[in-house]
LOPADO-799112 format. One line per 8 residues: their letters; for each residue x, y, z of C-alpha. Coordinates in Angstrom, 2 decimals, always signed. Layout:
a) X Y Z | ...
This chain:
mkrsitll) -0.17 +0.36 -0.18 | +1.52 +3.12 -1.00 | +1.13 +6.29 +0.54 | +1.82 +9.81 -0.42 | +0.90 +13.16 +0.90 | +1.08 +16.58 -0.06 | +1.76 +19.50 +2.85 | +0.34 +23.07 +2.42
pifvlfhl) +3.03 +25.69 +2.70 | +3.74 +26.58 +6.19 | +3.35 +30.18 +5.34 | -0.46 +29.85 +4.88 | -2.33 +31.81 +6.67 | -2.21 +29.67 +10.22 | -5.51 +29.34 +12.02 | -4.49 +26.82 +14.49
iscaqamp) -5.88 +29.19 +17.06 | -9.27 +29.56 +15.95 | -9.92 +25.96 +14.78 | -8.68 +24.68 +18.16 | -10.54 +27.01 +20.69 | -14.05 +25.83 +18.97 | -16.10 +23.36 +21.29 | -17.64 +20.34 +19.66
emklvkgg) -20.82 +20.73 +18.00 | -23.53 +19.19 +19.69 | -26.22 +17.19 +18.18 | -29.41 +16.07 +19.96 | -30.36 +12.88 +19.84 | -33.98 +12.03 +21.05 | -34.07 +8.48 +22.94 | -36.68 +5.86 +22.34
ntvigggy) -36.94 +2.00 +21.66 | -34.61 -0.07 +18.90 | -33.14 -3.10 +17.95 | -29.31 -2.98 +17.40 | -26.63 -5.53 +16.23 | -26.96 -7.76 +13.20 | -23.51 -7.29 +12.02 | -20.42 -8.33 +12.91
qyeiqgys) -17.83 -8.58 +15.72 | -14.32 -8.37 +14.48 | -10.73 -7.44 +15.71 | -7.63 -6.43 +13.64 | -4.76 -8.43 +13.08 | -1.83 -7.08 +10.58 | -4.16 -5.56 +7.09 | -6.90 -7.82 +8.14
miyigqdq) -9.97 -7.70 +9.63 | -10.50 -11.09 +11.39 | -14.26 -12.23 +11.88 | -14.69 -12.97 +15.81 | -15.81 -16.60 +16.42 | -14.53 -18.67 +13.30 | -11.38 -17.44 +12.71 | -12.25 -15.90 +9.11
sfqqinrk) -10.82 -13.03 +7.39 | -13.57 -10.38 +5.72 | -13.48 -10.48 +2.24 | -15.15 -7.78 -0.75 | -18.35 -7.69 -2.41 | -17.82 -5.62 -5.59 | -19.99 -3.10 -6.84 | -21.75 -6.08 -9.12
giaigevp) -22.88 -8.03 -5.80 | -20.21 -10.53 -6.84 | -18.60 -11.92 -3.70 | -14.87 -11.95 -3.86 | -13.50 -15.11 -1.92 | -15.60 -16.45 +0.90 | -17.93 -13.95 +2.51 | -18.55 -14.43 +6.78
mpnnpqkk) -21.99 -13.89 +7.94 | -23.30 -11.54 +10.44 | -22.74 -12.88 +14.27 | -23.55 -10.04 +16.45 | -26.84 -11.10 +17.96 | -29.56 -8.33 +17.54 | -30.72 -6.53 +20.83 | -33.71 -4.65 +22.13
vsvsdfql) -32.29 -1.43 +23.83 | -33.87 +1.50 +25.02 | -31.86 +4.93 +24.97 | -32.78 +7.97 +26.81 | -32.27 +11.62 +25.62 | -28.51 +12.63 +24.84 | -26.46 +14.74 +22.90 | -23.70 +13.43 +21.11
gesevtna) -20.77 +15.40 +18.90 | -21.88 +16.43 +14.97 | -18.67 +15.22 +14.29 | -15.41 +13.15 +15.17 | -12.80 +15.22 +17.27 | -10.43 +16.86 +15.04 | -6.52 +17.16 +15.33 | -6.92 +21.17 +16.10
qyrefvla) -9.41 +20.35 +19.04 | -7.08 +17.86 +20.60 | -4.39 +19.86 +19.99 | -5.87 +22.35 +22.18 | -6.51 +20.03 +25.02 | -2.75 +19.08 +24.91 | -1.73 +22.52 +25.10 | -3.88 +23.51 +27.97
mvlkader) -2.22 +20.65 +30.04 | +0.87 +21.43 +29.38 | +1.29 +25.48 +29.20 | +0.40 +27.88 +31.75 | -1.79 +30.96 +30.34 | +1.10 +33.28 +29.97 | +3.32 +30.50 +28.40 | +0.55 +29.69 +25.90
ktfdrelk) +0.53 +33.32 +24.87 | +4.24 +33.45 +24.11 | +3.58 +30.10 +22.21 | +0.77 +31.21 +20.14 | +3.40 +34.39 +19.24 | +6.43 +32.26 +18.56 | +3.76 +30.40 +16.58 | +2.73 +32.90 +14.26
iaskknes) +5.78 +34.68 +13.98 | +7.58 +31.07 +12.72 | +4.62 +30.27 +10.32 | +5.21 +33.67 +8.85 | +8.68 +33.60 +8.13 | +8.55 +29.68 +7.06 | +10.89 +28.52 +9.85 | +10.11 +25.22 +11.31
vrqlwqpi) +6.55 +25.46 +13.46 | +7.67 +21.58 +14.15 | +10.52 +22.74 +16.22 | +7.76 +24.63 +18.57 | +6.15 +21.76 +18.92 | +8.74 +19.68 +20.12 | +8.89 +20.27 +23.63 | +5.47 +20.48 +23.64
fesaaakg) +4.99 +16.76 +22.59 | +7.43 +15.64 +25.15 | +5.86 +17.23 +28.13 | +2.56 +16.15 +26.61 | +4.13 +12.27 +26.23 | +5.06 +12.55 +29.72 | +1.83 +13.41 +30.95 | +0.22 +10.63 +28.87
ilpdsacw) -1.98 +12.63 +27.00 | +0.02 +12.77 +23.67 | -1.75 +10.37 +20.53 | +0.49 +7.91 +19.46 | +1.35 +9.43 +15.84 | +3.74 +6.33 +15.23 | +0.66 +4.20 +14.55 | +0.99 +5.10 +11.08
ttdfvfsy) +3.89 +3.18 +10.60 | +3.36 +0.50 +13.51 | -0.17 -0.26 +11.96 | +1.32 -0.36 +8.11 | +4.76 -1.49 +8.64 | +5.42 -2.02 +4.95 | +4.10 +1.20 +4.08 | +5.66 +4.32 +3.52
nkpltany) +3.78 +6.44 +6.19 | +6.67 +8.47 +7.34 | +5.46 +11.70 +6.32 | +1.82 +11.22 +8.30 | +3.79 +9.90 +11.09 | +5.85 +13.42 +11.25 | +2.95 +15.62 +10.52 | -0.27 +13.96 +10.34
fwhpafdd) -0.89 +15.68 +14.14 | +0.36 +19.14 +14.28 | +0.70 +20.32 +10.91 | -2.70 +22.74 +9.86 | -3.13 +21.02 +6.75 | -4.56 +18.53 +9.06 | -6.37 +20.77 +11.35 | -9.72 +19.26 +10.35
ypvvgatw) -9.03 +15.25 +10.00 | -9.75 +13.24 +12.92 | -7.58 +12.92 +15.68 | -5.98 +9.28 +15.65 | -3.57 +7.16 +18.03 | -5.59 +8.52 +20.90 | -5.93 +5.51 +23.56 | -9.61 +4.80 +25.24
kqakaycd) -8.08 +6.56 +28.29 | -6.82 +9.90 +26.52 | -10.59 +10.19 +25.03 | -11.65 +9.68 +28.43 | -8.95 +12.72 +29.41 | -10.12 +14.68 +26.56 | -13.77 +14.40 +28.08 | -12.51 +15.41 +31.26
wlskvsks) -11.11 +18.54 +30.25 | -13.90 +19.66 +27.91 | -15.76 +19.25 +31.07 | -14.01 +21.60 +32.87 | -13.89 +23.90 +29.90 | -17.52 +24.08 +29.75 | -18.44 +24.54 +33.33 | -15.88 +27.13 +33.29
kraqkglp) -17.48 +29.30 +30.37 | -21.06 +28.80 +31.84 | -19.88 +30.04 +35.17 | -18.06 +33.42 +33.74 | -21.97 +33.64 +32.27 | -23.68 +33.01 +35.55 | -24.96 +29.82 +33.74 | -25.33 +26.42 +36.12
alpnyrlp) -23.05 +23.49 +34.94 | -24.26 +21.03 +32.49 | -23.39 +17.03 +32.64 | -20.02 +16.26 +31.84 | -19.14 +15.38 +28.69 | -18.34 +11.61 +28.04 | -17.97 +9.13 +25.06 | -21.11 +7.34 +24.09
teaewefa) -21.85 +3.94 +25.06 | -22.34 +1.36 +22.26 | -26.54 +1.66 +22.48 | -26.37 +5.40 +22.16 | -23.47 +5.18 +19.06 | -25.31 +2.74 +17.24 | -29.06 +4.59 +18.10 | -27.55 +7.68 +16.90
alsgghtq) -25.73 +6.13 +13.49 | -29.50 +4.63 +12.97 | -30.99 +8.03 +13.33 | -33.20 +6.95 +16.28 | -35.78 +4.12 +16.91 | -36.03 +1.13 +14.21 | -37.86 -1.97 +14.04 | -35.92 -5.26 +13.63
eevyrrqv) -37.44 -5.66 +10.11 | -35.92 -2.26 +9.39 | -32.21 -2.84 +10.56 | -32.07 -6.40 +9.20 | -33.28 -5.45 +5.91 | -33.38 -1.80 +4.86 | -30.93 +0.23 +7.32 | -27.80 -1.39 +7.63
fpwngnnv) -25.58 +1.79 +7.22 | -26.40 +5.47 +8.59 | -28.13 +5.74 +5.49 | -30.84 +4.03 +3.64 | -30.13 +1.15 +1.98 | -27.30 -1.57 +1.85 | -24.83 +0.16 -0.55 | -22.11 +1.91 +0.36
fddkgryl) -22.17 +4.46 -2.93 | -25.32 +6.46 -4.20 | -26.87 +5.80 -7.52 | -24.23 +7.88 -9.41 | -21.49 +5.87 -7.63 | -20.04 +8.28 -5.39 | -19.19 +6.31 -2.23 | -21.34 +7.67 +1.31
anikpspr) -18.30 +6.92 +3.41 | -14.51 +6.74 +3.59 | -14.13 +2.87 +3.78 | -11.44 +0.71 +1.91 | -13.36 +0.06 -1.58 | -11.88 -3.54 -1.94 | -8.78 -5.14 -1.61 | -5.67 -3.23 -1.93
nyiddgye) -7.52 -0.37 -2.95 | -7.96 +2.63 -0.69 | -8.66 +5.45 -2.76 | -11.62 +4.65 -4.85 | -13.76 +6.66 -2.22 | -11.38 +9.66 -2.83 | -9.41 +9.35 +0.13 | -6.27 +7.40 +0.81
ytapvksf) -6.40 +7.40 +4.39 | -8.74 +9.62 +6.73 | -10.64 +12.61 +5.62 | -11.52 +15.81 +7.00 | -14.87 +15.77 +9.30 | -17.96 +16.27 +7.40 | -16.37 +15.16 +3.75 | -19.20 +12.74 +3.39
panemgly) -22.98 +13.78 +3.85 | -24.38 +13.36 +7.29 | -27.22 +10.88 +8.31 | -30.73 +12.22 +9.27 | -29.92 +13.41 +12.56 | -27.17 +15.81 +11.17 | -24.28 +13.45 +12.52 | -21.36 +13.19 +10.13
dmagnvse) -18.85 +9.84 +9.60 | -20.87 +7.51 +11.76 | -19.60 +5.26 +9.04 | -15.97 +5.03 +7.93 | -13.28 +7.45 +8.48 | -12.49 +6.48 +11.78 | -13.64 +3.71 +14.26 | -14.93 +5.53 +17.44
wcedvfiv) -14.14 +4.41 +20.81 | -17.43 +3.32 +23.16 | -17.75 +3.31 +26.98 | -18.20 -0.04 +26.99 | -15.77 -3.24 +27.81 | -15.30 -5.44 +24.65 | -17.22 -8.53 +25.54 | -17.87 -10.83 +22.10
ysapidmn) -21.72 -11.77 +22.00 | -22.96 -14.99 +21.61 | -26.49 -14.27 +22.50 | -28.61 -11.12 +23.31 | -27.64 -9.68 +26.38 | -28.02 -6.39 +28.54 | -25.96 -3.45 +27.14 | -24.66 -2.26 +30.53
psrenrdq) -21.41 -0.57 +29.52 | -19.55 -1.64 +32.54 | -20.80 -5.29 +32.24 | -20.87 -5.57 +35.96 | -22.60 -8.73 +35.93 | -20.52 -11.33 +33.95 | -22.32 -14.21 +35.21 | -25.13 -13.77 +32.51
iqlfydde) -22.79 -12.97 +29.88 | -22.32 -15.80 +27.10 | -19.08 -15.85 +25.88 | -17.40 -17.68 +22.48 | -13.91 -17.76 +24.33 | -13.44 -19.83 +27.11 | -12.74 -18.47 +30.80 | -9.20 -17.75 +30.73
dankvwdm) -9.53 -15.62 +27.39 | -12.62 -13.82 +28.48 | -10.70 -12.32 +31.36 | -7.95 -10.87 +28.92 | -10.88 -9.35 +26.72 | -13.05 -8.07 +29.73 | -9.37 -6.63 +31.30 | -8.05 -4.90 +28.35
krvakggs) -10.37 -4.17 +25.18 | -13.00 -1.63 +24.82 | -15.74 -1.34 +21.79 | -15.15 +0.54 +18.94 | -17.73 +1.65 +16.47 | -18.06 +2.67 +12.44 | -15.45 +1.02 +10.79 | -12.53 +3.15 +9.13
waefqyga) -10.80 +4.26 +6.37 | -8.43 +0.95 +6.19 | -11.46 -1.63 +6.66 | -13.78 -3.04 +4.24 | -17.82 -2.00 +4.37 | -18.29 -4.90 +6.99 | -17.03 -2.55 +9.53 | -19.33 +0.38 +8.55
qcgsrmgw) -22.33 -1.22 +9.33 | -24.15 -0.14 +12.28 | -24.50 -3.47 +13.52 | -20.92 -4.03 +13.66 | -18.30 -3.74 +16.54 | -14.59 -3.79 +16.53 | -12.34 -4.87 +19.79 | -9.35 -2.96 +20.72
eeakgssr) -6.71 -2.55 +23.54 | -7.92 +0.35 +25.81 | -4.50 +1.49 +26.50 | -3.36 +1.48 +22.66 | -4.09 +3.99 +19.97 | -4.56 +2.99 +15.91 | -4.65 +5.04 +12.56 | -7.65 +3.51 +12.75
igfrvart) -9.71 +4.88 +15.57 | -10.70 +7.93 +16.76 | -13.65 +9.01 +18.77 | -16.53 +11.83 +19.51 | -17.90 +13.03 +22.39 | -21.15 +12.61 +24.52 | -23.22 +14.54 +27.30 | -26.35 +13.39 +28.82
iaakqd) -29.20 +15.89 +28.50 | -29.65 +17.51 +31.96 | -33.39 +18.04 +33.44 | -32.99 +21.65 +32.29 | -30.87 +22.75 +29.81 | -30.15 +25.97 +28.16
């Protein structure tokens, strides 16, 4: 898989600060009852999506509907769930937004003013902006909040992804791209910081604090991806993706999400790797990239379903959970992995189905995984 990237000149108008200071745009999701699941449960091994339960690699179906190789059957049982009203980020958290978190955690107010001034001067003179970021990154790494930019090369060891490793997180050309390489715990830390920022801003206006930002539960995420309540018949036969129908492209052949179109093909959807958020149409709720671009962390621990069970994100009642794994493997999954939903730029259309779910180690970042924020609705919220 050959990769290339063209960076914008560093002396272009540097809009980092104004872009990064923006709070995530939130959309109201009216709760209700629905049926979720019906997709695939998988993990990533090397370049392949591995179908959990039958140890089978995912294959692809081409545009003519012809299966290339053996196609797995869905094994994620459908479940009836009830979801309360909540808010969900309009798009995935971007590099610019996450960088603001890093700067706030590393620099004091006066240090931030100096950094912003030096950054603006360096960008105008076409000097090395990367050198200014280096001590910031080192401090952020020491605090455990720096995304793993090396994921671009560790995830794809035989590809030339060094430019992405070196530039993806800091360069203004990638401001509006989803942050990747952030662990589940780092995503949680971002939510905690964002909650404090929100409370501070509202306190300055004399407004009461709102519920904290957090990661969505798997049930919330899938409910929102489906644009609200659907019957079992609709989920299984009609709405496989965040849009109506079961195709990943429209009637003009344009892809509706940033996914991997076919084996060794990353570009037919218009993007070789991630895309700027909001590059593809939103679903009926106005939510972008609920399929493809990057998979998104959810609150839930990753348990492989073998039968319909409750959707408790913490899975506190483990005695009622039926697993494909034996007890030893189940404990490993329980302790280390979290759910990621939506599929990514590097996965086939199976992963982009609303009912599909991936397991990934909570302490490990990936070039395939980002996140969006959620928030519970307060009793009286303005």
